[in-house]
N, C-alpha and C positions, 0 to 999 in steps of 0.2 A: 624913451618911455613907450610902452606898447599901447596901441589903440584898442586892444581887446577889452571888451566890457568885463567888469568884475561881477556882472550879474549872470554868470554862467556856472553851471554845475561842474564841480571837479570831476564828478562821475556822471556823465550824461545819461546813463541808464536810470539814475535816481530822480530825474527831473519830474516825472509824473508823481512819484511819492512825495517829493518836496512841495509840489503844488498842492496836493491834497492836504499835506500837513499845514501849509500856510492858511488854507481856508478853514481848517479845523481850529487853529489858533485864533484866527480872526473872529470866528464864531464864539469861542470861549471868552474872548475879550469884549465882545459886543461891537466889533468894528464891522461896518457894513461893506465888506470887500466883495466886489463882483468880478466876474470874468470879463476882462476888457478894460475900458477906461475907468480909472479911479481918481481922477483929478479933483474930484469934489472932497476927497479926504484930506485931513490936515497932515502935516509932517509928523505931528505927535502920534496920530492914529497909526500911520504907516510904520513909524519907528517902533511903536509898541508891539506890533505884530512881529517884526524882525527880531527885536530884542528878546521877546518871549520865546520865539523859536530857538534862538541860540541858547537861552537858559535851559530849555527843556532838552535840547540835544546834549549839552554839557552834562546835565544830570543823568541822562541815559548812559552816556559814556562812562561816567564815574561809577554808576551801578555795575556796568559790565566789567570795569577794571577791578572792582571790589569783589566780583564773583557773586553778585546778588541778582 
């Protein structure tokens, strides 16, 4: 099994955009995500940010595939 972290961007050039997106989603959800240490946040809060990011990315891809 690889020791490589799964927390790396498949496209490294997209890292900045993904970070910006993460903070936008956290703001929409009311999660007080900060740059740096966020150990004060619950797993539920952190998970909601990641889950909502995935949901929005899937919706965007579906719209693109549908030609909308």
